[in-house]
A tleap script that builds the chain and sets N, CA, C and O, in Angstrom:
source leaprc.protein.ff14SB
mol = sequence {
  NMET ALA PRO VAL GLY PHE LEU ALA VAL ARG
  ALA VAL GLU LYS GLY GLU TYR VAL PRO THR
  LEU ILE VAL ASP GLY GLU VAL HIE GLU GLY
  ASP PHE GLU VAL GLU LYS LEU ALA ASP GLU
  VAL VAL VAL SER LEU ARG ASP GLN CYS ASP
  HIE ALA GLY LEU VAL LYS ARG ARG GLU SER
  SER THR ASP ASN SER SER SER ILE LEU GLN
  LEU ILE GLU ILE GLU GLU GLN ARG ASP GLY
  ARG ARG PHE ASP LEU GLN GLN VAL GLN VAL
  LEU GLN MET ILE GLN ASP LEU ALA GLN PRO
  ALA ARG ARG TYR LEU LEU THR PHE THR MET
  ILE SER GLU PHE LYS LYS ARG GLN GLN LEU
  GLN ASP GLU PHE ALA ASP PHE MET ASP SER
  VAL SER PHE LEU SER CASN
}
set mol.1.N position { 110.839 97.970 160.078 }
set mol.1.CA position { 110.633 96.610 159.627 }
set mol.1.C position { 111.984 96.008 159.262 }
set mol.1.O position { 112.784 96.655 158.587 }
set mol.2.N position { 112.243 94.801 159.691 }
set mol.2.CA position { 113.511 94.116 159.419 }
set mol.2.C position { 113.549 93.625 157.978 }
set mol.2.O position { 112.509 93.314 157.397 }
set mol.3.N position { 114.747 93.557 157.400 }
set mol.3.CA position { 114.871 93.015 156.052 }
set mol.3.C position { 114.413 91.557 156.015 }
set mol.3.O position { 114.499 90.841 157.013 }
set mol.4.N position { 113.934 91.138 154.869 }
set mol.4.CA position { 113.541 89.745 154.667 }
set mol.4.C position { 114.392 89.170 153.562 }
set mol.4.O position { 114.928 89.914 152.741 }
set mol.5.N position { 114.527 87.851 153.526 }
set mol.5.CA position { 115.363 87.271 152.488 }
set mol.5.C position { 115.019 85.836 152.181 }
set mol.5.O position { 114.336 85.158 152.948 }
set mol.6.N position { 115.512 85.384 151.031 }
set mol.6.CA position { 115.308 84.028 150.555 }
set mol.6.C position { 116.553 83.639 149.766 }
set mol.6.O position { 117.076 84.441 148.992 }
set mol.7.N position { 117.025 82.416 149.960 }
set mol.7.CA position { 118.194 81.912 149.241 }
set mol.7.C position { 117.849 80.564 148.644 }
set mol.7.O position { 117.354 79.679 149.342 }
set mol.8.N position { 118.109 80.400 147.353 }
set mol.8.CA position { 117.910 79.114 146.688 }
set mol.8.C position { 119.234 78.694 146.061 }
set mol.8.O position { 119.931 79.510 145.458 }
set mol.9.N position { 119.576 77.419 146.207 }
set mol.9.CA position { 120.802 76.895 145.596 }
set mol.9.C position { 120.447 75.696 144.735 }
set mol.9.O position { 119.400 75.075 144.915 }
set mol.10.N position { 121.310 75.385 143.817 }
set mol.10.CA position { 121.105 74.269 142.895 }
set mol.10.C position { 122.149 73.203 143.173 }
set mol.10.O position { 123.315 73.516 143.415 }
set mol.11.N position { 121.736 71.953 143.139 }
set mol.11.CA position { 122.675 70.837 143.307 }
set mol.11.C position { 123.608 70.773 142.098 }
set mol.11.O position { 123.169 70.887 140.954 }
set mol.12.N position { 124.893 70.590 142.369 }
set mol.12.CA position { 125.888 70.497 141.299 }
set mol.12.C position { 126.860 69.371 141.632 }
set mol.12.O position { 126.846 68.822 142.734 }
set mol.13.N position { 127.699 69.042 140.664 }
set mol.13.CA position { 128.740 68.044 140.888 }
set mol.13.C position { 129.746 68.581 141.895 }
set mol.13.O position { 129.953 69.790 142.001 }
set mol.14.N position { 130.365 67.671 142.630 }
set mol.14.CA position { 131.353 68.074 143.626 }
set mol.14.C position { 132.469 68.885 142.964 }
set mol.14.O position { 132.982 68.513 141.909 }
set mol.15.N position { 132.830 69.988 143.598 }
set mol.15.CA position { 133.890 70.844 143.087 }
set mol.15.C position { 133.404 71.952 142.170 }
set mol.15.O position { 134.162 72.876 141.875 }
set mol.16.N position { 132.161 71.886 141.712 }
set mol.16.CA position { 131.629 72.947 140.863 }
set mol.16.C position { 131.104 74.082 141.730 }
set mol.16.O position { 130.783 73.890 142.903 }
set mol.17.N position { 131.023 75.250 141.142 }
set mol.17.CA position { 130.452 76.391 141.840 }
set mol.17.C position { 128.937 76.200 141.939 }
set mol.17.O position { 128.294 75.799 140.968 }
set mol.18.N position { 128.382 76.482 143.088 }
set mol.18.CA position { 126.945 76.313 143.308 }
set mol.18.C position { 126.231 77.607 142.921 }
set mol.18.O position { 126.413 78.629 143.583 }
set mol.19.N position { 125.408 77.578 141.843 }
set mol.19.CA position { 124.657 78.784 141.480 }
set mol.19.C position { 123.646 79.119 142.573 }
set mol.19.O position { 123.068 78.229 143.197 }
set mol.20.N position { 123.445 80.410 142.790 }
set mol.20.CA position { 122.518 80.834 143.829 }
set mol.20.C position { 121.539 81.872 143.287 }
set mol.20.O position { 121.847 82.631 142.368 }
set mol.21.N position { 120.368 81.877 143.876 }
set mol.21.CA position { 119.361 82.902 143.635 }
set mol.21.C position { 119.023 83.486 144.998 }
set mol.21.O position { 118.627 82.764 145.913 }
set mol.22.N position { 119.180 84.783 145.124 }
set mol.22.CA position { 118.935 85.460 146.392 }
set mol.22.C position { 117.868 86.522 146.155 }
set mol.22.O position { 117.976 87.336 145.239 }
set mol.23.N position { 116.844 86.500 146.990 }
set mol.23.CA position { 115.795 87.514 146.943 }
set mol.23.C position { 115.741 88.143 148.329 }
set mol.23.O position { 115.598 87.444 149.332 }
set mol.24.N position { 115.853 89.449 148.377 }
set mol.24.CA position { 115.689 90.100 149.672 }
set mol.24.C position { 114.961 91.419 149.498 }
set mol.24.O position { 114.798 91.919 148.385 }
set mol.25.N position { 114.533 91.964 150.605 }
set mol.25.CA position { 113.771 93.198 150.551 }
set mol.25.C position { 113.914 93.984 151.833 }
set mol.25.O position { 114.254 93.445 152.887 }
set mol.26.N position { 113.648 95.260 151.719 }
set mol.26.CA position { 113.691 96.135 152.880 }
set mol.26.C position { 112.796 97.342 152.615 }
set mol.26.O position { 112.426 97.625 151.476 }
set mol.27.N position { 112.464 98.035 153.677 }
set mol.27.CA position { 111.604 99.209 153.604 }
set mol.27.C position { 112.451 100.439 153.902 }
set mol.27.O position { 113.269 100.435 154.822 }
set mol.28.N position { 112.247 101.489 153.118 }
set mol.28.CA position { 112.947 102.757 153.325 }
set mol.28.C position { 111.923 103.861 153.489 }
set mol.28.O position { 110.901 103.883 152.804 }
set mol.29.N position { 112.202 104.771 154.395 }
set mol.29.CA position { 111.364 105.947 154.595 }
set mol.29.C position { 112.107 107.156 154.046 }
set mol.29.O position { 113.307 107.306 154.275 }
set mol.30.N position { 111.410 108.008 153.333 }
set mol.30.CA position { 112.022 109.217 152.795 }
set mol.30.C position { 112.731 108.965 151.481 }
set mol.30.O position { 112.529 107.942 150.826 }
set mol.31.N position { 113.564 109.921 151.114 }
set mol.31.CA position { 114.279 109.834 149.838 }
set mol.31.C position { 115.218 108.630 149.829 }
set mol.31.O position { 115.889 108.328 150.816 }
set mol.32.N position { 115.239 107.970 148.707 }
set mol.32.CA position { 116.085 106.787 148.553 }
set mol.32.C position { 116.449 106.664 147.086 }
set mol.32.O position { 115.572 106.705 146.223 }
set mol.33.N position { 117.726 106.516 146.796 }
set mol.33.CA position { 118.187 106.387 145.417 }
set mol.33.C position { 118.662 104.967 145.165 }
set mol.33.O position { 119.663 104.526 145.729 }
set mol.34.N position { 117.941 104.262 144.319 }
set mol.34.CA position { 118.309 102.885 144.015 }
set mol.34.C position { 119.647 102.837 143.278 }
set mol.34.O position { 120.373 101.848 143.377 }
set mol.35.N position { 119.975 103.896 142.543 }
set mol.35.CA position { 121.258 103.954 141.833 }
set mol.35.C position { 122.426 103.915 142.813 }
set mol.35.O position { 123.441 103.269 142.556 }
set mol.36.N position { 122.275 104.607 143.931 }
set mol.36.CA position { 123.337 104.628 144.931 }
set mol.36.C position { 123.574 103.225 145.487 }
set mol.36.O position { 124.720 102.813 145.664 }
set mol.37.N position { 122.493 102.490 145.763 }
set mol.37.CA position { 122.642 101.129 146.263 }
set mol.37.C position { 123.291 100.231 145.217 }
set mol.37.O position { 124.127 99.396 145.562 }
set mol.38.N position { 122.927 100.384 143.953 }
set mol.38.CA position { 123.536 99.590 142.886 }
set mol.38.C position { 125.042 99.840 142.829 }
set mol.38.O position { 125.824 98.905 142.660 }
set mol.39.N position { 125.447 101.102 142.970 }
set mol.39.CA position { 126.872 101.430 142.998 }
set mol.39.C position { 127.560 100.781 144.201 }
set mol.39.O position { 128.675 100.273 144.085 }
set mol.40.N position { 126.889 100.803 145.352 }
set mol.40.CA position { 127.457 100.213 146.566 }
set mol.40.C position { 127.659 98.708 146.418 }
set mol.40.O position { 128.622 98.160 146.954 }
set mol.41.N position { 126.766 98.038 145.700 }
set mol.41.CA position { 126.908 96.595 145.468 }
set mol.41.C position { 128.207 96.319 144.713 }
set mol.41.O position { 128.963 95.419 145.078 }
set mol.42.N position { 128.460 97.091 143.669 }
set mol.42.CA position { 129.669 96.895 142.862 }
set mol.42.C position { 130.919 97.157 143.702 }
set mol.42.O position { 131.875 96.383 143.648 }
set mol.43.N position { 130.918 98.229 144.465 }
set mol.43.CA position { 132.065 98.554 145.318 }
set mol.43.C position { 132.300 97.443 146.338 }
set mol.43.O position { 133.441 97.041 146.565 }
set mol.44.N position { 131.242 96.953 146.945 }
set mol.44.CA position { 131.354 95.880 147.937 }
set mol.44.C position { 131.954 94.615 147.324 }
set mol.44.O position { 132.812 93.974 147.930 }
set mol.45.N position { 131.504 94.261 146.126 }
set mol.45.CA position { 132.059 93.080 145.455 }
set mol.45.C position { 133.539 93.274 145.139 }
set mol.45.O position { 134.325 92.334 145.251 }
set mol.46.N position { 133.918 94.476 144.749 }
set mol.46.CA position { 135.333 94.750 144.464 }
set mol.46.C position { 136.180 94.580 145.721 }
set mol.46.O position { 137.322 94.125 145.652 }
set mol.47.N position { 135.615 94.949 146.871 }
set mol.47.CA position { 136.329 94.806 148.135 }
set mol.47.C position { 136.439 93.351 148.580 }
set mol.47.O position { 137.412 92.981 149.237 }
set mol.48.N position { 135.448 92.514 148.229 }
set mol.48.CA position { 135.381 91.138 148.706 }
set mol.48.C position { 136.037 90.120 147.784 }
set mol.48.O position { 136.466 89.061 148.241 }
set mol.49.N position { 136.121 90.423 146.502 }
set mol.49.CA position { 136.568 89.432 145.516 }
set mol.49.C position { 137.912 89.833 144.913 }
set mol.49.O position { 138.367 90.968 145.060 }
set mol.50.N position { 138.532 88.873 144.231 }
set mol.50.CA position { 139.791 89.162 143.556 }
set mol.50.C position { 139.597 90.215 142.473 }
set mol.50.O position { 140.446 91.085 142.284 }
set mol.51.N position { 138.483 90.131 141.769 }
set mol.51.CA position { 138.137 91.103 140.730 }
set mol.51.C position { 136.627 91.141 140.596 }
set mol.51.O position { 135.969 90.101 140.640 }
set mol.52.N position { 136.076 92.330 140.434 }
set mol.52.CA position { 134.660 92.504 140.132 }
set mol.52.C position { 134.524 93.744 139.266 }
set mol.52.O position { 135.068 94.802 139.581 }
set mol.53.N position { 133.794 93.598 138.176 }
set mol.53.CA position { 133.622 94.727 137.276 }
set mol.53.C position { 132.221 94.795 136.719 }
set mol.53.O position { 131.640 93.780 136.336 }
set mol.54.N position { 131.681 96.000 136.675 }
set mol.54.CA position { 130.359 96.222 136.107 }
set mol.54.C position { 130.457 96.129 134.592 }
set mol.54.O position { 131.199 96.881 133.960 }
set mol.55.N position { 129.706 95.204 134.017 }
set mol.55.CA position { 129.716 94.998 132.570 }
set mol.55.C position { 128.614 95.802 131.903 }
set mol.55.O position { 128.817 96.403 130.848 }
set mol.56.N position { 127.439 95.806 132.533 }
set mol.56.CA position { 126.285 96.458 131.920 }
set mol.56.C position { 125.320 96.890 133.016 }
set mol.56.O position { 125.162 96.213 134.032 }
set mol.57.N position { 124.687 98.018 132.787 }
set mol.57.CA position { 123.643 98.479 133.697 }
set mol.57.C position { 122.545 99.129 132.862 }
set mol.57.O position { 122.807 99.936 131.970 }
set mol.58.N position { 121.317 98.755 133.175 }
set mol.58.CA position { 120.158 99.344 132.487 }
set mol.58.C position { 119.176 99.817 133.545 }
set mol.58.O position { 118.853 99.081 134.477 }
set mol.59.N position { 118.707 101.041 133.400 }
set mol.59.CA position { 117.771 101.627 134.354 }
set mol.59.C position { 116.436 101.873 133.674 }
set mol.59.O position { 116.373 102.165 132.480 }
set mol.60.N position { 115.366 101.751 134.457 }
set mol.60.CA position { 114.040 102.103 133.965 }
set mol.60.C position { 113.228 102.632 135.137 }
set mol.60.O position { 113.502 102.309 136.293 }
set mol.61.N position { 112.220 103.453 134.825 }
set mol.61.CA position { 111.405 103.993 135.905 }
set mol.61.C position { 110.034 104.389 135.399 }
set mol.61.O position { 109.811 104.616 134.210 }
set mol.62.N position { 109.120 104.462 136.364 }
set mol.62.CA position { 107.785 104.996 136.152 }
set mol.62.C position { 107.572 106.045 137.230 }
set mol.62.O position { 108.508 106.383 137.955 }
set mol.63.N position { 106.360 106.565 137.348 }
set mol.63.CA position { 106.083 107.560 138.385 }
set mol.63.C position { 106.269 106.995 139.789 }
set mol.63.O position { 106.664 107.726 140.697 }
set mol.64.N position { 105.989 105.700 139.982 }
set mol.64.CA position { 105.980 105.111 141.325 }
set mol.64.C position { 107.034 104.039 141.552 }
set mol.64.O position { 107.073 103.429 142.621 }
set mol.65.N position { 107.880 103.802 140.574 }
set mol.65.CA position { 108.889 102.763 140.762 }
set mol.65.C position { 110.105 103.048 139.883 }
set mol.65.O position { 110.037 103.782 138.897 }
set mol.66.N position { 111.206 102.443 140.279 }
set mol.66.CA position { 112.399 102.485 139.442 }
set mol.66.C position { 113.133 101.164 139.627 }
set mol.66.O position { 113.050 100.528 140.678 }
set mol.67.N position { 113.844 100.772 138.594 }
set mol.67.CA position { 114.582 99.515 138.686 }
set mol.67.C position { 115.900 99.635 137.941 }
set mol.67.O position { 116.070 100.443 137.027 }
set mol.68.N position { 116.822 98.790 138.379 }
set mol.68.CA position { 118.133 98.703 137.745 }
set mol.68.C position { 118.427 97.227 137.524 }
set mol.68.O position { 118.262 96.399 138.420 }
set mol.69.N position { 118.859 96.923 136.328 }
set mol.69.CA position { 119.385 95.598 135.994 }
set mol.69.C position { 120.872 95.791 135.804 }
set mol.69.O position { 121.297 96.630 135.010 }
set mol.70.N position { 121.671 95.014 136.531 }
set mol.70.CA position { 123.116 95.131 136.348 }
set mol.70.C position { 123.748 93.755 136.224 }
set mol.70.O position { 123.328 92.786 136.856 }
set mol.71.N position { 124.768 93.711 135.391 }
set mol.71.CA position { 125.537 92.504 135.133 }
set mol.71.C position { 126.966 92.767 135.592 }
set mol.71.O position { 127.608 93.719 135.148 }
set mol.72.N position { 127.457 91.905 136.493 }
set mol.72.CA position { 128.777 92.092 137.082 }
set mol.72.C position { 129.589 90.816 136.882 }
set mol.72.O position { 129.113 89.720 137.178 }
set mol.73.N position { 130.819 90.960 136.377 }
set mol.73.CA position { 131.738 89.828 136.264 }
set mol.73.C position { 132.594 89.777 137.515 }
set mol.73.O position { 133.045 90.806 138.020 }
set mol.74.N position { 132.814 88.555 138.013 }
set mol.74.CA position { 133.554 88.368 139.255 }
set mol.74.C position { 134.580 87.261 139.058 }
set mol.74.O position { 134.271 86.229 138.463 }
set mol.75.N position { 135.795 87.467 139.551 }
set mol.75.CA position { 136.796 86.405 139.650 }
set mol.75.C position { 137.018 86.164 141.135 }
set mol.75.O position { 137.214 87.100 141.910 }
set mol.76.N position { 136.983 84.888 141.515 }
set mol.76.CA position { 137.101 84.564 142.926 }
set mol.76.C position { 137.872 83.269 143.106 }
set mol.76.O position { 137.735 82.341 142.309 }
set mol.77.N position { 138.680 83.207 144.152 }
set mol.77.CA position { 139.424 82.009 144.510 }
set mol.77.C position { 138.723 81.341 145.692 }
set mol.77.O position { 138.415 81.991 146.691 }
set mol.78.N position { 138.476 80.041 145.569 }
set mol.78.CA position { 137.912 79.259 146.666 }
set mol.78.C position { 138.623 77.924 146.728 }
set mol.78.O position { 138.696 77.203 145.732 }
set mol.79.N position { 139.140 77.600 147.880 }
set mol.79.CA position { 139.828 76.328 148.086 }
set mol.79.C position { 140.879 76.076 147.007 }
set mol.79.O position { 141.025 74.957 146.516 }
set mol.80.N position { 141.602 77.124 146.648 }
set mol.80.CA position { 142.668 76.987 145.666 }
set mol.80.C position { 142.214 76.955 144.217 }
set mol.80.O position { 143.043 76.829 143.316 }
set mol.81.N position { 140.913 77.067 143.974 }
set mol.81.CA position { 140.392 77.065 142.599 }
set mol.81.C position { 139.909 78.453 142.225 }
set mol.81.O position { 139.374 79.187 143.057 }
set mol.82.N position { 140.103 78.799 140.970 }
set mol.82.CA position { 139.617 80.080 140.460 }
set mol.82.C position { 138.263 79.861 139.797 }
set mol.82.O position { 138.077 78.927 139.017 }
set mol.83.N position { 137.331 80.735 140.124 }
set mol.83.CA position { 136.003 80.701 139.515 }
set mol.83.C position { 135.759 82.016 138.792 }
set mol.83.O position { 135.939 83.094 139.359 }
set mol.84.N position { 135.345 81.914 137.524 }
set mol.84.CA position { 134.895 83.069 136.757 }
set mol.84.C position { 133.379 83.089 136.881 }
set mol.84.O position { 132.688 82.210 136.367 }
set mol.85.N position { 132.875 84.107 137.571 }
set mol.85.CA position { 131.457 84.164 137.908 }
set mol.85.C position { 130.783 85.350 137.240 }
set mol.85.O position { 131.429 86.289 136.775 }
set mol.86.N position { 129.470 85.272 137.212 }
set mol.86.CA position { 128.663 86.370 136.716 }
set mol.86.C position { 127.518 86.585 137.695 }
set mol.86.O position { 126.862 85.632 138.117 }
set mol.87.N position { 127.284 87.834 138.049 }
set mol.87.CA position { 126.152 88.177 138.900 }
set mol.87.C position { 125.187 89.017 138.092 }
set mol.87.O position { 125.550 90.068 137.562 }
set mol.88.N position { 123.957 88.547 138.003 }
set mol.88.CA position { 122.879 89.312 137.382 }
set mol.88.C position { 121.999 89.781 138.526 }
set mol.88.O position { 121.588 88.985 139.370 }
set mol.89.N position { 121.711 91.071 138.551 }
set mol.89.CA position { 120.974 91.606 139.688 }
set mol.89.C position { 119.926 92.606 139.216 }
set mol.89.O position { 120.181 93.452 138.359 }
set mol.90.N position { 118.737 92.479 139.806 }
set mol.90.CA position { 117.668 93.442 139.574 }
set mol.90.C position { 117.338 94.082 140.919 }
set mol.90.O position { 117.015 93.390 141.884 }
set mol.91.N position { 117.423 95.399 140.972 }
set mol.91.CA position { 117.034 96.158 142.152 }
set mol.91.C position { 115.759 96.912 141.786 }
set mol.91.O position { 115.759 97.732 140.867 }
set mol.92.N position { 114.685 96.636 142.500 }
set mol.92.CA position { 113.374 97.207 142.185 }
set mol.92.C position { 112.880 98.014 143.379 }
set mol.92.O position { 112.684 97.472 144.467 }
set mol.93.N position { 112.682 99.313 143.169 }
set mol.93.CA position { 112.154 100.184 144.212 }
set mol.93.C position { 110.727 100.543 143.849 }
set mol.93.O position { 110.452 100.987 142.734 }
set mol.94.N position { 109.814 100.347 144.802 }
set mol.94.CA position { 108.403 100.626 144.573 }
set mol.94.C position { 107.906 101.565 145.664 }
set mol.94.O position { 108.122 101.320 146.851 }
set mol.95.N position { 107.247 102.626 145.260 }
set mol.95.CA position { 106.698 103.585 146.219 }
set mol.95.C position { 105.349 103.085 146.728 }
set mol.95.O position { 104.537 102.577 145.955 }
set mol.96.N position { 105.118 103.231 148.014 }
set mol.96.CA position { 103.834 102.893 148.627 }
set mol.96.C position { 102.872 104.036 148.312 }
set mol.96.O position { 103.087 105.164 148.756 }
set mol.97.N position { 101.820 103.759 147.556 }
set mol.97.CA position { 100.902 104.819 147.146 }
set mol.97.C position { 100.099 105.376 148.319 }
set mol.97.O position { 99.712 106.545 148.310 }
set mol.98.N position { 99.848 104.544 149.326 }
set mol.98.CA position { 99.105 105.001 150.500 }
set mol.98.C position { 99.982 105.856 151.422 }
set mol.98.O position { 99.483 106.741 152.117 }
set mol.99.N position { 101.283 105.585 151.422 }
set mol.99.CA position { 102.243 106.341 152.231 }
set mol.99.C position { 103.420 106.719 151.334 }
set mol.99.O position { 104.445 106.037 151.339 }
set mol.100.N position { 103.284 107.784 150.577 }
set mol.100.CA position { 104.271 108.125 149.540 }
set mol.100.C position { 105.716 108.259 150.013 }
set mol.100.O position { 106.633 108.133 149.200 }
set mol.101.N position { 105.946 108.510 151.299 }
set mol.101.CA position { 107.326 108.602 151.785 }
set mol.101.C position { 107.959 107.225 151.965 }
set mol.101.O position { 109.174 107.120 152.133 }
set mol.102.N position { 107.155 106.181 151.930 }
set mol.102.CA position { 107.655 104.817 152.132 }
set mol.102.C position { 107.960 104.176 150.777 }
set mol.102.O position { 107.180 104.266 149.829 }
set mol.103.N position { 109.124 103.525 150.726 }
set mol.103.CA position { 109.535 102.820 149.509 }
set mol.103.C position { 109.984 101.412 149.874 }
set mol.103.O position { 110.628 101.187 150.898 }
set mol.104.N position { 109.629 100.484 149.014 }
set mol.104.CA position { 110.011 99.086 149.204 }
set mol.104.C position { 111.100 98.769 148.192 }
set mol.104.O position { 110.950 99.034 147.000 }
set mol.105.N position { 112.179 98.208 148.668 }
set mol.105.CA position { 113.264 97.811 147.782 }
set mol.105.C position { 113.341 96.295 147.764 }
set mol.105.O position { 113.532 95.660 148.802 }
set mol.106.N position { 113.194 95.724 146.590 }
set mol.106.CA position { 113.354 94.293 146.390 }
set mol.106.C position { 114.581 94.075 145.524 }
set mol.106.O position { 114.764 94.747 144.509 }
set mol.107.N position { 115.417 93.133 145.931 }
set mol.107.CA position { 116.640 92.832 145.193 }
set mol.107.C position { 116.644 91.359 144.823 }
set mol.107.O position { 116.487 90.491 145.682 }
set mol.108.N position { 116.823 91.086 143.546 }
set mol.108.CA position { 116.878 89.727 143.002 }
set mol.108.C position { 118.278 89.538 142.422 }
set mol.108.O position { 118.682 90.276 141.524 }
set mol.109.N position { 119.017 88.556 142.930 }
set mol.109.CA position { 120.404 88.360 142.519 }
set mol.109.C position { 120.640 86.901 142.154 }
set mol.109.O position { 120.311 85.999 142.925 }
set mol.110.N position { 121.211 86.675 140.976 }
set mol.110.CA position { 121.601 85.336 140.568 }
set mol.110.C position { 123.109 85.347 140.317 }
set mol.110.O position { 123.626 86.191 139.586 }
set mol.111.N position { 123.802 84.389 140.941 }
set mol.111.CA position { 125.250 84.265 140.759 }
set mol.111.C position { 125.527 82.879 140.196 }
set mol.111.O position { 125.051 81.876 140.729 }
set mol.112.N position { 126.301 82.827 139.116 }
set mol.112.CA position { 126.603 81.543 138.479 }
set mol.112.C position { 127.987 81.598 137.843 }
set mol.112.O position { 128.589 82.664 137.714 }
set mol.113.N position { 128.475 80.430 137.452 }
set mol.113.CA position { 129.724 80.390 136.700 }
set mol.113.C position { 129.492 81.023 135.335 }
set mol.113.O position { 128.430 80.864 134.734 }
set mol.114.N position { 130.498 81.739 134.858 }
set mol.114.CA position { 130.387 82.424 133.576 }
set mol.114.C position { 130.054 81.442 132.450 }
set mol.114.O position { 129.270 81.760 131.557 }
set mol.115.N position { 130.650 80.254 132.495 }
set mol.115.CA position { 130.441 79.290 131.408 }
set mol.115.C position { 128.999 78.780 131.350 }
set mol.115.O position { 128.587 78.237 130.325 }
set mol.116.N position { 128.228 78.940 132.422 }
set mol.116.CA position { 126.827 78.497 132.442 }
set mol.116.C position { 125.869 79.678 132.361 }
set mol.116.O position { 124.674 79.535 132.621 }
set mol.117.N position { 126.389 80.829 132.003 }
set mol.117.CA position { 125.615 82.063 132.078 }
set mol.117.C position { 124.357 82.051 131.212 }
set mol.117.O position { 123.305 82.507 131.659 }
set mol.118.N position { 124.441 81.545 129.998 }
set mol.118.CA position { 123.292 81.663 129.104 }
set mol.118.C position { 122.094 80.875 129.627 }
set mol.118.O position { 120.980 81.396 129.683 }
set mol.119.N position { 122.323 79.622 130.008 }
set mol.119.CA position { 121.231 78.802 130.532 }
set mol.119.C position { 120.618 79.449 131.771 }
set mol.119.O position { 119.396 79.558 131.882 }
set mol.120.N position { 121.466 79.874 132.697 }
set mol.120.CA position { 120.960 80.425 133.949 }
set mol.120.C position { 120.385 81.826 133.773 }
set mol.120.O position { 119.463 82.203 134.496 }
set mol.121.N position { 120.906 82.603 132.832 }
set mol.121.CA position { 120.302 83.907 132.552 }
set mol.121.C position { 118.893 83.726 132.018 }
set mol.121.O position { 117.982 84.470 132.384 }
set mol.122.N position { 118.713 82.730 131.145 }
set mol.122.CA position { 117.376 82.458 130.612 }
set mol.122.C position { 116.418 82.052 131.730 }
set mol.122.O position { 115.271 82.496 131.759 }
set mol.123.N position { 116.891 81.204 132.656 }
set mol.123.CA position { 116.061 80.794 133.785 }
set mol.123.C position { 115.751 81.987 134.692 }
set mol.123.O position { 114.631 82.116 135.186 }
set mol.124.N position { 116.738 82.855 134.910 }
set mol.124.CA position { 116.530 84.040 135.736 }
set mol.124.C position { 115.504 84.964 135.084 }
set mol.124.O position { 114.642 85.519 135.766 }
set mol.125.N position { 115.598 85.130 133.763 }
set mol.125.CA position { 114.630 85.968 133.044 }
set mol.125.C position { 113.222 85.394 133.179 }
set mol.125.O position { 112.265 86.141 133.383 }
set mol.126.N position { 113.091 84.068 133.066 }
set mol.126.CA position { 111.779 83.435 133.255 }
set mol.126.C position { 111.268 83.678 134.668 }
set mol.126.O position { 110.090 83.976 134.866 }
set mol.127.N position { 112.160 83.551 135.653 }
set mol.127.CA position { 111.770 83.809 137.035 }
set mol.127.C position { 111.297 85.249 137.197 }
set mol.127.O position { 110.245 85.490 137.788 }
set mol.128.N position { 112.069 86.215 136.673 }
set mol.128.CA position { 111.690 87.615 136.818 }
set mol.128.C position { 110.377 87.915 136.103 }
set mol.128.O position { 109.610 88.762 136.562 }
set mol.129.N position { 110.105 87.240 134.992 }
set mol.129.CA position { 108.826 87.414 134.302 }
set mol.129.C position { 107.657 86.966 135.162 }
set mol.129.O position { 106.536 87.444 134.989 }
set mol.130.N position { 107.916 86.044 136.095 }
set mol.130.CA position { 106.852 85.522 136.953 }
set mol.130.C position { 106.605 86.393 138.189 }
set mol.130.O position { 105.619 86.196 138.899 }
set mol.131.N position { 107.493 87.351 138.445 }
set mol.131.CA position { 107.364 88.206 139.624 }
set mol.131.C position { 106.309 89.276 139.354 }
set mol.131.O position { 106.327 89.938 138.316 }
set mol.132.N position { 105.398 89.431 140.296 }
set mol.132.CA position { 104.422 90.505 140.193 }
set mol.132.C position { 104.255 91.165 141.551 }
set mol.132.O position { 104.474 90.540 142.589 }
set mol.133.N position { 103.873 92.406 141.536 }
set mol.133.CA position { 103.723 93.180 142.755 }
set mol.133.C position { 102.245 93.489 142.930 }
set mol.133.O position { 101.597 94.037 142.038 }
set mol.134.N position { 101.733 93.134 144.077 }
set mol.134.CA position { 100.324 93.332 144.371 }
set mol.134.C position { 100.167 94.499 145.326 }
set mol.134.O position { 100.974 94.678 146.238 }
set mol.135.N position { 99.145 95.279 145.119 }
set mol.135.CA position { 98.864 96.366 146.065 }
set mol.135.C position { 97.596 96.036 146.820 }
set mol.135.O position { 96.741 95.297 146.332 }
set mol.136.N position { 97.482 96.591 148.016 }
set mol.136.CA position { 96.295 96.291 148.809 }
set mol.136.C position { 95.285 97.391 148.750 }
set mol.136.O position { 94.226 97.290 149.368 }
savepdb mol mol.pdb
quit
């Protein structure tokens, strides 16, 4: 199954950083470690940006799912301007109970300017509270 994705952006004043919300998902067969993917995200950002650092990571799990919440600070140059950014990301792995070797990985990522972090973190938390997983 091919990965799926969704991107939402917010209108801002010209020259401001455009906050984004990215939701994507993929299916994995067999063993899969969500921690490894979370580490790969941080490494990838370090390779792509002027600076990226993991500020906080929180893990939780149940018998059939595991999730990671991570907060990453990013410094990036665009069109000669420096942006201090923050990425909040939730990686959620859910096991298919009908096919236990199959796992679904959903990734929710919000990127915003650091100075707007509190407002957008609150909105992201409200969004994540609205997410539910249905089984068939």
